[in-house]
C-alpha positions as CSV (number, residue, x, y, z in Angstrom):
1,X,36.0,-22.6,-15.8
2,X,34.6,-24.8,-12.3
3,X,31.4,-23.9,-11.2
4,X,31.3,-23.3,-7.3
5,X,31.7,-26.0,-4.5
6,X,28.1,-25.2,-3.1
7,X,26.3,-26.0,-7.0
8,X,28.3,-29.3,-7.4
9,X,26.9,-30.5,-3.6
10,X,23.2,-29.3,-4.8
11,X,23.7,-31.0,-8.5
12,X,21.3,-33.2,-7.7
13,X,18.4,-31.3,-6.9
14,X,18.3,-30.6,-10.7
15,X,17.6,-34.0,-11.7
16,X,14.2,-33.9,-9.9
17,X,13.0,-30.0,-11.1
18,X,9.1,-30.7,-11.5
19,X,8.1,-29.1,-14.6
20,X,6.0,-25.9,-13.5
21,X,5.7,-23.0,-15.2
22,X,8.0,-20.3,-13.9
23,X,10.5,-22.9,-12.4
24,X,13.9,-23.1,-14.4
25,X,17.3,-24.3,-14.4
26,X,19.4,-21.2,-14.7
27,X,22.4,-22.7,-13.8
28,X,23.8,-25.8,-14.8
29,X,27.4,-27.2,-14.3
30,X,30.3,-26.9,-16.9
31,X,31.5,-30.5,-16.7
32,X,31.1,-32.7,-19.6
33,X,28.6,-34.7,-17.9
34,X,26.2,-32.0,-17.7
35,X,22.8,-33.0,-18.9
36,X,21.8,-29.6,-20.1
37,X,24.9,-29.4,-22.1
38,X,23.3,-29.0,-25.5
39,X,21.1,-26.5,-24.9
40,X,22.4,-22.5,-25.9
41,X,23.9,-21.2,-22.5
42,X,26.4,-18.3,-21.9
43,X,29.2,-18.8,-19.3
44,X,30.0,-16.4,-16.5
45,X,32.0,-16.5,-13.4
46,X,32.7,-20.1,-13.8
47,X,28.9,-20.7,-14.5
48,X,27.0,-21.9,-17.1
49,X,23.8,-19.9,-17.5
50,X,21.3,-21.7,-19.7
51,X,19.3,-19.3,-22.1
52,X,15.8,-19.2,-21.0
53,X,13.5,-19.2,-23.3
54,X,15.9,-20.7,-25.9
55,X,16.5,-18.7,-28.9
56,X,15.4,-20.5,-32.6
57,X,18.7,-22.3,-33.8
58,X,17.6,-21.7,-37.7
59,X,15.9,-18.3,-37.7
60,X,18.0,-15.1,-37.6
61,X,14.7,-13.1,-37.1
62,X,14.0,-14.4,-33.8
63,X,14.2,-11.3,-31.2
64,X,16.1,-13.4,-28.8
65,X,18.9,-13.6,-31.2
66,X,19.2,-9.7,-32.4
67,X,22.3,-8.1,-31.5
68,X,22.8,-6.4,-28.3
69,X,22.8,-2.8,-29.8
70,X,19.3,-3.6,-31.7
71,X,17.9,-4.4,-28.3
72,X,19.3,-1.8,-26.5
73,X,17.7,0.5,-29.3
74,X,14.3,-1.1,-29.1
75,X,14.2,-1.0,-25.5
76,X,15.3,2.8,-25.4
77,X,12.5,3.6,-27.5
78,X,10.2,1.6,-25.4
79,X,11.4,3.3,-22.2
80,X,11.1,6.7,-24.1
81,X,7.3,5.7,-25.0
82,X,6.4,4.8,-21.5
83,X,7.8,7.5,-19.7
84,X,6.3,10.2,-22.2
85,X,3.0,8.5,-21.6
86,X,3.4,8.1,-18.0
87,X,3.8,12.1,-18.0
88,X,0.9,12.4,-19.5
89,X,-1.1,11.6,-16.2
90,X,0.3,13.6,-13.7
91,X,1.4,16.4,-16.1
92,X,-1.3,18.5,-14.5
93,X,-0.1,18.4,-10.8
94,X,1.6,21.5,-11.2
95,X,-1.4,23.2,-12.8
96,X,-4.2,22.2,-10.6
97,X,-4.6,25.7,-8.9
98,X,-4.6,27.3,-12.7
99,X,-7.2,24.6,-13.7
100,X,-9.3,25.1,-10.5
101,X,-9.5,28.8,-11.2
102,X,-10.0,28.5,-15.2
103,X,-13.2,25.7,-14.4
104,X,-14.4,27.3,-11.1
105,X,-13.9,23.7,-9.9
106,X,-12.7,22.3,-6.5
107,X,-9.6,19.8,-6.4
108,X,-11.7,16.9,-6.3
109,X,-13.3,17.8,-9.5
110,X,-10.0,18.4,-11.0
111,X,-8.6,15.0,-9.7
112,X,-12.0,13.2,-11.2
113,X,-10.4,14.1,-14.6
114,X,-7.3,12.1,-13.2
115,X,-9.3,9.2,-12.0
116,X,-11.3,8.8,-15.1
117,X,-8.0,9.0,-17.2
118,X,-6.6,5.6,-14.6
119,X,-10.0,3.8,-15.0
120,X,-9.6,3.8,-19.1
121,X,-6.0,3.4,-19.3
122,X,-7.0,-0.4,-17.1
123,X,-9.9,-0.8,-19.6
124,X,-8.2,0.3,-23.0
125,X,-5.2,-2.4,-22.2
126,X,-7.6,-5.0,-23.5
127,X,-8.0,-3.5,-26.8
128,X,-4.1,-3.6,-27.4
129,X,-3.3,-7.0,-27.7
130,X,-2.7,-7.7,-31.5
131,X,0.8,-6.9,-31.7
132,X,3.8,-4.7,-30.4
133,X,4.7,-2.8,-33.4
134,X,1.0,-1.5,-34.4
135,X,0.2,-0.6,-30.6
136,X,3.4,1.2,-30.3
137,X,2.9,3.4,-33.6
138,X,-1.4,3.9,-32.9
139,X,-1.3,4.7,-29.2
140,X,1.3,7.1,-29.8
141,X,-0.7,9.1,-32.1
142,X,-4.0,9.1,-30.0
143,X,-1.9,10.4,-27.1
144,X,-0.5,13.1,-29.4
145,X,-4.0,13.9,-30.6
146,X,-5.5,14.1,-26.9
147,X,-2.5,16.5,-25.8
148,X,-3.1,18.9,-28.2
149,X,-6.8,18.6,-27.5
150,X,-6.0,19.3,-23.9
151,X,-4.2,22.2,-24.5
152,X,-6.9,23.7,-26.2
153,X,-9.5,22.4,-23.3
154,X,-7.5,24.2,-20.6
155,X,-8.9,27.5,-22.3
156,X,-12.5,26.3,-22.6
157,X,-14.7,24.0,-20.5
158,X,-14.0,21.3,-18.1
159,X,-16.1,18.8,-20.4
160,X,-13.9,19.0,-23.0
161,X,-10.8,18.4,-20.7
162,X,-12.5,15.7,-19.1
163,X,-13.2,14.0,-22.3
164,X,-10.1,14.4,-23.8
165,X,-8.4,12.8,-20.6
166,X,-11.1,10.0,-21.1
167,X,-10.1,9.3,-24.7
168,X,-6.0,9.8,-23.9
169,X,-6.7,7.2,-21.2
170,X,-7.8,4.7,-23.8
171,X,-4.8,5.5,-25.8
172,X,-2.2,5.5,-23.5
173,X,-3.0,2.1,-21.8
174,X,-0.5,-0.1,-23.2
175,X,2.5,2.2,-21.5
176,X,2.1,0.2,-18.8
177,X,1.9,-3.4,-20.3
178,X,3.6,-3.1,-23.6
179,X,7.1,-2.6,-22.5
180,X,7.4,-5.0,-20.0
181,X,5.9,-7.8,-22.8
182,X,8.4,-6.5,-25.1
183,X,11.6,-7.0,-22.5
184,X,10.1,-10.5,-22.1
185,X,10.1,-10.8,-26.3
186,X,13.9,-9.8,-26.5
187,X,15.8,-10.6,-23.1
188,X,16.5,-14.1,-21.6
189,X,14.9,-14.7,-18.0
190,X,18.7,-14.1,-16.3
191,X,18.5,-10.7,-17.8
192,X,14.9,-9.7,-17.0
193,X,15.2,-8.5,-13.6
194,X,17.5,-5.3,-14.2
195,X,15.7,-4.6,-17.4
196,X,12.5,-4.6,-16.0
197,X,14.0,-2.5,-12.9
198,X,15.1,0.0,-15.3
199,X,11.9,0.2,-17.2
200,X,10.1,0.7,-13.9
201,X,12.7,3.5,-13.3
202,X,11.4,5.2,-16.5
203,X,7.5,4.8,-16.0
204,X,7.4,5.9,-12.3
205,X,9.8,8.9,-12.5
206,X,7.4,9.9,-15.1
207,X,5.0,10.7,-12.2
208,X,7.8,12.9,-10.7
209,X,9.8,14.4,-13.6
210,X,6.9,15.2,-15.4
211,X,5.5,17.7,-13.0
212,X,8.5,19.0,-12.0
213,X,9.2,19.8,-15.7
214,X,6.1,21.0,-16.6
215,X,5.7,23.8,-13.6
216,X,8.6,25.7,-15.1
217,X,6.3,25.6,-18.7
218,X,3.1,26.4,-16.5
219,X,4.7,28.9,-14.7
220,X,6.2,30.9,-18.1
221,X,3.7,29.8,-20.9
222,X,0.5,28.6,-19.0
223,X,-1.0,25.3,-18.7
224,X,-2.0,24.7,-22.4
225,X,1.8,24.5,-23.3
226,X,2.8,21.7,-20.9
227,X,0.5,19.5,-23.2
228,X,1.6,21.0,-26.2
229,X,5.2,20.6,-25.5
230,X,4.5,16.6,-24.3
231,X,2.6,16.3,-27.9
232,X,6.1,17.6,-29.7
233,X,8.0,15.0,-27.8
234,X,5.7,12.3,-28.4
235,X,5.6,13.5,-31.8
236,X,9.6,12.8,-31.9
237,X,9.1,9.6,-30.3
238,X,6.7,8.3,-32.7
239,X,9.4,9.0,-35.9
240,X,11.5,7.3,-33.6
241,X,9.2,4.3,-33.1
242,X,8.7,4.2,-36.8
243,X,12.5,3.7,-37.9
244,X,13.6,2.2,-35.2
245,X,10.9,-0.4,-33.6
246,X,10.2,-3.7,-35.5
247,X,7.6,-6.2,-34.2
248,X,9.2,-8.2,-31.1
249,X,6.1,-10.4,-30.8
250,X,7.5,-14.0,-31.9
251,X,5.2,-16.7,-33.8
252,X,7.6,-19.3,-34.7
253,X,8.7,-22.5,-33.2
254,X,11.6,-22.6,-30.6
255,X,13.4,-25.2,-28.9
256,X,11.0,-26.1,-25.9
257,X,12.7,-27.6,-22.6
258,X,10.7,-31.0,-22.3
259,X,11.2,-34.4,-20.6
260,X,13.3,-36.6,-21.9
261,X,11.8,-39.7,-23.2
262,X,12.0,-43.0,-20.9
263,X,12.7,-40.4,-17.7
264,X,9.7,-40.1,-15.6
265,X,7.4,-37.2,-16.4
266,X,8.4,-33.8,-15.2
267,X,12.1,-34.5,-14.0
268,X,14.4,-34.3,-16.8
269,X,14.4,-31.8,-19.2
270,X,16.2,-31.8,-22.6
271,X,15.5,-30.1,-26.0
272,X,13.2,-31.4,-28.2
273,X,12.2,-29.9,-31.5
274,X,12.0,-31.0,-35.2
275,X,14.7,-29.8,-37.4
276,X,13.7,-27.0,-39.6
277,X,14.7,-25.3,-42.9
278,X,16.9,-22.1,-42.0
279,X,14.8,-18.7,-42.6
280,X,15.9,-15.9,-44.4
281,X,17.0,-12.8,-42.7
282,X,14.0,-10.1,-42.9
283,X,15.1,-7.2,-44.5
284,X,15.3,-3.4,-42.8
285,X,12.6,-2.3,-45.1
286,X,10.3,-5.3,-44.3
287,X,10.5,-4.3,-41.0
288,X,8.8,-0.9,-41.2
289,X,5.7,-2.2,-42.2
290,X,3.3,-0.8,-40.0
291,X,1.6,-4.1,-39.7
292,X,4.1,-6.7,-40.2
293,X,1.8,-9.6,-39.8
294,X,2.3,-12.9,-38.0
295,X,0.8,-16.5,-37.5
296,X,-2.7,-16.4,-38.8
297,X,-3.3,-19.4,-36.1
298,X,-2.7,-17.0,-33.0
299,X,-6.1,-16.7,-31.5
300,X,-6.4,-12.9,-30.3
301,X,-9.5,-13.3,-28.8
302,X,-8.1,-16.1,-27.0
303,X,-5.7,-13.9,-25.7
304,X,-8.2,-11.4,-24.5
305,X,-9.9,-14.5,-22.9
306,X,-6.9,-15.4,-20.7
307,X,-6.4,-12.1,-20.1
308,X,-10.0,-12.1,-18.5
309,X,-8.9,-15.1,-16.5
310,X,-5.8,-13.8,-15.0
311,X,-7.9,-11.2,-13.6
312,X,-9.0,-13.9,-11.2
313,X,-5.8,-15.7,-10.6
314,X,-4.7,-15.2,-7.1
315,X,-0.8,-14.6,-8.0
316,X,-1.8,-12.1,-10.3
317,X,-4.3,-10.3,-8.0
318,X,-1.9,-10.0,-5.3
319,X,0.9,-9.0,-7.2
320,X,-1.4,-6.3,-9.0
321,X,-2.5,-5.0,-5.4
322,X,1.2,-4.6,-4.8
323,X,1.7,-2.9,-7.9
324,X,-1.2,-0.9,-7.4
325,X,-0.5,0.3,-3.9
326,X,3.1,1.4,-5.3
327,X,1.3,3.9,-7.6
328,X,-1.3,4.9,-5.1
329,X,1.3,6.1,-3.3
330,X,2.8,8.2,-6.1
331,X,-0.4,9.2,-7.5
332,X,-1.4,10.3,-3.8
333,X,1.2,13.0,-4.3
334,X,0.1,14.1,-7.3
335,X,-2.9,14.5,-6.8
336,X,-2.7,16.1,-3.3
337,X,0.7,18.2,-3.7
338,X,-1.0,21.6,-4.7
339,X,-4.0,20.8,-1.7
340,X,-0.8,20.4,0.4
341,X,1.8,22.4,-0.4
342,X,-0.2,25.2,-2.5
343,X,-2.9,26.7,0.0
344,X,-2.3,30.2,1.0
345,X,0.0,30.6,4.2
346,X,-2.3,30.2,7.5
347,X,-5.2,28.3,5.7
348,X,-4.6,24.4,7.2
349,X,-1.0,24.7,5.6
350,X,2.2,26.8,6.5
351,X,3.4,26.6,3.0
352,X,2.3,28.3,-0.1
353,X,4.2,26.9,-3.1
354,X,3.8,28.3,-6.5
355,X,3.8,26.3,-9.7
356,X,7.7,25.8,-9.9
357,X,8.1,25.3,-6.1
358,X,5.2,22.3,-6.5
359,X,7.2,20.9,-9.6
360,X,10.1,20.8,-7.2
361,X,8.5,18.9,-4.7
362,X,8.9,15.9,-6.8
363,X,12.5,16.0,-6.9
364,X,13.0,14.0,-3.5
365,X,11.0,10.9,-5.1
366,X,12.9,11.4,-8.1
367,X,16.2,10.2,-5.9
368,X,14.3,7.6,-4.1
369,X,13.4,6.2,-7.4
370,X,17.2,6.2,-8.6
371,X,18.2,4.4,-5.0
372,X,15.5,1.9,-5.4
373,X,16.2,1.2,-8.7
374,X,20.1,0.1,-8.2
375,X,18.9,-1.9,-5.5
376,X,15.9,-3.8,-8.1
377,X,18.6,-4.2,-10.7
378,X,21.6,-4.9,-8.8
379,X,21.3,-5.9,-5.2
380,X,18.0,-8.1,-5.9
381,X,19.3,-10.1,-9.1
382,X,22.2,-10.6,-6.4
383,X,19.8,-12.4,-4.2
384,X,18.1,-14.2,-6.9
385,X,21.2,-15.8,-8.5
386,X,22.6,-16.7,-4.7
387,X,19.5,-18.3,-4.1
388,X,19.4,-20.3,-7.4
389,X,22.9,-21.6,-7.0
390,X,21.6,-22.6,-3.3
391,X,19.1,-24.4,-5.0
392,X,21.2,-26.4,-7.2
393,X,20.8,-23.9,-10.1
394,X,17.0,-24.2,-9.8
395,X,15.3,-20.9,-9.9
396,X,11.7,-20.1,-8.6
397,X,9.9,-16.7,-8.8
398,X,9.4,-16.5,-5.0
399,X,13.2,-16.1,-4.9
400,X,12.6,-12.3,-5.9
401,X,10.0,-11.4,-2.9
402,X,12.6,-11.4,-0.6
403,X,12.8,-7.6,-1.7
404,X,9.6,-6.8,-0.4
405,X,10.3,-7.0,3.5
406,X,12.6,-3.7,2.2
407,X,10.0,-2.3,0.7
408,X,7.9,-2.7,4.0
409,X,10.5,-1.2,6.3
410,X,10.7,1.8,3.8
411,X,6.8,2.2,3.4
412,X,6.7,2.6,7.7
413,X,9.6,4.7,7.8
414,X,8.3,7.1,5.1
415,X,4.6,7.0,5.7
416,X,5.5,8.1,9.4
417,X,7.6,10.9,8.6
418,X,5.4,12.3,6.0
419,X,2.2,11.9,8.6
420,X,4.2,13.6,11.4
421,X,5.9,16.3,9.5
422,X,2.2,17.2,7.6
423,X,0.6,16.9,11.0
424,X,2.8,19.4,12.8
425,X,3.8,21.5,9.9
426,X,7.1,21.2,10.4
427,X,9.7,22.8,7.8
428,X,8.6,21.6,4.1
429,X,11.8,19.6,3.9
430,X,10.4,17.0,6.5
431,X,7.5,15.8,4.4
432,X,9.4,15.9,1.3
433,X,12.2,13.8,2.4
434,X,9.4,11.4,3.8
435,X,8.0,11.4,0.2
436,X,11.3,10.1,-1.1
437,X,11.9,7.3,1.2
438,X,8.3,6.1,0.1
439,X,9.2,6.2,-3.4
440,X,11.9,3.7,-2.4
441,X,9.3,1.6,-1.4
442,X,7.3,2.0,-4.5
443,X,9.9,1.4,-6.8
444,X,10.6,-1.8,-5.5
445,X,6.8,-2.7,-5.0
446,X,6.3,-1.7,-8.5
447,X,9.2,-3.9,-9.9
448,X,8.4,-6.9,-7.7
449,X,4.4,-6.3,-9.0
450,X,5.9,-6.7,-12.7
451,X,8.3,-9.1,-12.3
452,X,7.1,-12.0,-10.1
453,X,4.0,-12.9,-12.2
454,X,5.7,-12.5,-15.7
455,X,8.2,-15.1,-13.9
456,X,5.2,-17.4,-13.2
457,X,4.0,-17.1,-16.8
458,X,6.7,-16.4,-19.0
459,X,4.7,-17.5,-21.8
460,X,1.7,-15.3,-21.7
461,X,3.6,-12.1,-20.8
462,X,1.1,-10.2,-22.8
463,X,-2.1,-11.2,-21.0
464,X,-0.4,-11.1,-17.6
465,X,0.5,-7.4,-18.1
466,X,-2.8,-6.7,-19.6
467,X,-4.5,-8.2,-16.1
468,X,-1.6,-6.5,-14.1
469,X,-2.8,-3.0,-15.8
470,X,-6.2,-3.5,-15.5
471,X,-6.4,-4.5,-11.9
472,X,-3.8,-1.8,-10.9
473,X,-6.2,0.8,-12.6
474,X,-9.1,-0.2,-11.0
475,X,-7.1,0.3,-7.4
476,X,-5.8,3.4,-8.2
477,X,-8.9,4.8,-9.8
478,X,-11.2,3.8,-6.5
479,X,-8.7,5.7,-4.2
480,X,-8.4,8.8,-7.0
481,X,-11.9,9.3,-6.5
482,X,-12.2,10.0,-2.7
483,X,-8.3,10.9,-1.9
484,X,-8.7,14.4,-1.7
485,X,-11.8,14.9,0.3
486,X,-10.4,12.0,2.8
487,X,-7.4,14.3,3.0
488,X,-9.5,17.4,3.7
489,X,-11.9,15.9,6.2
490,X,-9.3,13.8,8.3
491,X,-6.0,15.0,7.8
492,X,-2.9,14.2,6.7
493,X,-1.7,12.2,9.6
494,X,-4.8,9.7,9.4
495,X,-4.2,9.4,5.5
496,X,-0.3,8.6,5.7
497,X,-0.2,6.5,8.5
498,X,-3.3,4.3,6.9
499,X,-1.7,4.2,3.6
500,X,1.5,3.0,5.2
501,X,-0.3,0.5,7.2
502,X,-1.8,-1.1,4.3
503,X,1.2,-1.4,2.2
504,X,3.2,-2.6,4.9
505,X,0.9,-5.3,5.3
506,X,0.7,-6.3,1.8
507,X,4.4,-6.3,1.3
508,X,4.9,-8.2,4.4
509,X,2.3,-10.8,2.9
510,X,4.9,-11.7,0.5
511,X,6.5,-14.0,3.0
512,X,3.2,-16.1,2.5
513,X,4.2,-16.3,-1.1
514,X,7.6,-17.3,-0.3
515,X,6.7,-20.3,1.7
516,X,3.7,-21.2,-0.3
517,X,4.0,-19.7,-4.0
518,X,5.2,-22.7,-5.7
519,X,2.5,-24.9,-4.1
520,X,0.0,-22.5,-5.6
521,X,1.5,-22.7,-9.2
522,X,1.8,-26.3,-9.2
523,X,-2.1,-26.7,-7.6
524,X,-3.1,-24.2,-10.3
525,X,-1.3,-25.8,-13.3
526,X,-2.2,-29.2,-12.5
527,X,-5.7,-28.4,-12.6
528,X,-5.5,-26.2,-15.7
529,X,-7.4,-23.2,-14.0
530,X,-7.1,-19.2,-14.2
531,X,-4.4,-19.1,-17.0
532,X,-2.2,-21.5,-15.6
C-alpha cells in the first residue's frame, strides 16, 4: 500500500524530529527505505502507524501485548468502577430536599458535604499511587463501606453523614486518575484519544445518570436506599475487579526510541534495546494476587514527589483548569438543581419538581455527553491524524487542542440559554436544553484536560493524572463552598453568564498553547524542571 502524496512530500520533516516528550512519529512511509521499518507497527489506509510505546518483543506479559478481548474487559471494568465511584458524589442531588428536612439544614450546609467529599478526592489520590490492581480493589472496599455508612447516616445525624462523605472522598479519589493511567498502560498512543473520550463519557455521565436513577429510589424507598443499592452495585463490581482486573503497571524494559549512533543528537530515532531472554507467560492464578508485586527499584516516594512537582507545571496547571471548569459546570447543576427547580411554586421560581422530576433534569446533559463523546472519539481523532500526516507523520500533543474552540462556542451558547431562561422564568425545557448544550462543552473540555498532559508526558501518566485530579478537586471544592449562596444573592443571570465567560476565556486560551505549547515543553525538558 502506498501512502498519500502529502505524506511523502512532508517526509523529510521526520528526519529532524526533536526528542521532546510528547512529540512522536506516528505515521511512516510504507516504502522499503523507511528508516523506521524495524519498529513494530500496523498498516491502515495506506499508512504505517508506529506502535507507541513499543511493546516488549520478549515478554508476553507486557499489557501492551494483551489480546484485544483482554484489554476490552480490563477497560470495561475500569470504566464501571469509575462510573460507580463517580455516582457516589452527585447521588445526593435528587435527595437534597429530604436531607435539608432531616437535618434541619440549608442548601449550602448540605453542599458542604459535597465540597468536603471533593477536596478529599483530590488529597487522597496521592496515597493511591503504588499500583493499579491493589488500588482498584482496596478503594472499592472503602467506597462500599462508606456508602453503607451514609445510608444509615441519612436517618441519624449530619455529622455522621459528613464524616462518611469525607472518608469516602479519600477512597474514591483514584476514579479520576487510575483509569486514564490504565488506558496509558494497555493502549497505544494512536488509540488513546478515542479510549479516553469513552472513559470521559462514563465518568461524566455519572453526574447525570446517578441523580436521575437515584431520584426513583429516593421517591420510592427513601434516601438511605439510594446509597445501599449503589453499595450493592459496587460490591458486584468488586467481584469482577478481583477476577478480571490484572495489574497493568509494567516495570520491565521496553524498546526505546533513541538517537542513532553517529547522527546528531535528537534528530533520528531507532530502536535501542539489549536482547533479553524471553519471559514465561504469567498464569491466570498468579494474576489474581491482590498484591502482584513489581520492581523493587521503583521509587514510590519519588512518584509522589514528581506528582507534587507536576502541580507546578504550567501545562498541567492549565489542563487542570480546563478540566476543573468542566466539572464546575456539571457540579453546579448537581449542587443547585434542587435550589433552582425544587422550590415551592411562587418562591423565586415557577418550578416545583419532586425527586423524580429533579432526576430527569439530568437527562438533557446525558444526551449532550453522548454527542460530545462522538466528537472527541471520532471527529477529534480525524483532526489529529490529518494534522499529523500534514506534519510529515509527526504527531504533536497540541494537535488535540483544536477541539477547544468548539467547546468555547458551546459554553457561550449554553450559558446564555441557561442564564436568560432562568432569569426570565421561561418554560422549564429552556434551561434544561441549555444545560445539555453546556454539557457538550464540559465533555470536550474534560477530555482535552486529560488527553493533552498525558500526551505531553506519556512516561509519567500516573503522576500527571494524580496532579490533575488534585488541582481539579481544589477548583471544584472552592466553587462548591459558595455557589448556593452566590446563586441566592445574585441570581442565575449573573452566576451562569459569569461561569460561561470564564469557561470561554480559558478554552480559547488553548490557541496560545497551539502556538507556543511545544516551545514550552522544549524549554522545560531541556532544563529538567517541573517534571519534564
